[in-house]
N, C-alpha and C positions, 0 to 999 in steps of 0.2 A: 433210247436216251439213258435209261438207268444202267444199261450195260456199259456204256460209254463212260459214265460217271464212276462206275465201279472199277473199271480198268484204270482210269485216271487216278483214282484214290489208291489203288494197289501199286501203281507205278510210284506214286508220291512216297508211300510208305516204304517201298523197296529203296529208293534213292536216299531217303532219310536213314535207313538202317546202315548204309555205307558210311555214315558220319562225315560227310563232305562239309566242309566250311568255305566260306568265300576266301579266307585266308589261305586255304589249301590251294584253291584255284589261282590265286595270286602268286603262289610259290612255284607254280609249275615251271616257270621260266628259270628259277634257280635249280630246280631239278634237272632240267635238260642242260643248263650249262655245266653242272656238276657231272652229268653223265658223260658229256663231251670230254671233260677234263680226264676222267677216268679211262675213256677210250684212247685219248692221246698218251697219257703217262703210263697206264698199266695194260692197255689192250684188252680191257674188259667190254664184253658185249652187254647189252641191256639187262639179259637175265642175270648175269653175274653181278652187275652193278646193283639190281634190285636185292639181290641176295646179300650182298655186303652191307647194304643200308637199312633192310627191312626184314631180312631173313636169317638163315642159320649161320651165316658167315659175319654177322653184325658184331659180335663181341670180339672176334679175332681182328677185324678190321679196325675197331675203335682202339684196341690195344696197340697195334702196330702203326697207325697213322693218327696219333694225337695231334699233330699239327694242323689237321683238317677238321678239328672239333668244331670250330666256328662255322665252317661251311655246312657241317651235318646238322648244326641246329636250325639252319635256314631251310632245310628240306621240308616239303610237305608231308603231312600224315605222321609227324613226330610228336605230336601233342598227346597229353593224357586225356582219357575220356571218362566221363562219369555218366553211368547209365542209371537212370531212375525207372523203376517199373512197379506196378501195382500187382498184387497177387489176390486172388479170389480165395477165401476161406469160407467153405461151405460144410455145415454140418447137416448130416442126415437126421431125421426124426428118430433119435434113439433115446429111450428112457434111461437116464443115468442113475435111477434109483435114488433119488435124493429124498431122505426120509421127511415126511410131512408132520408137523406138530399137530397135536389134537387141539380142537378149538375149545377155548375156556368159555363156560357158560356160567354167568352169575345170575342165580335166582333171587338172591336178596337185593333189593334196591334201596340205596340209602338216599337217593336224590328224588326230590318231587319239585316240579316246576311250579313257580308261583308268579303271577304276572306282576312285574315290578314297575309298570308305568301307569300313569293315570289315563283313563280312556279319553282320548283327544277329541273324538267326534262329539262328544257331550259338551264341549266348552263352547262359549259364544264367539270366539275368534273365528272359527271356521264355519259359520253360519252365514248365509246370504244376508245381504243389507236388507233392513226392514224400512218400508216407507212410513213415515209418521205424520 
């Protein structure tokens, strides 16, 4: 059971690393429609279409076909991503040689404690009641 859980968790992390959103899944129809448009108008196959919109031919295609800019914005996987990650910063046990100050010892004491309260246990308030 633990192996199955480990495999499922690994697959989940793999799928999340592709950065797929539900918006991208919903835009797959626009992707296929625009690919058909390129096939009919320019004779592009799927690999050339992907290269023109996501690969090395993207800049050239954007310059030459500015009228299709609105269609290009509706294609999936064209969003900006922001990845947050944590990094562990671990220091080994290395002595950095921080100088230690010497301890100050005061031999002459100018303070003497004197009891400043009246002994409470001798007062009549805290004594048990007496029967008369």
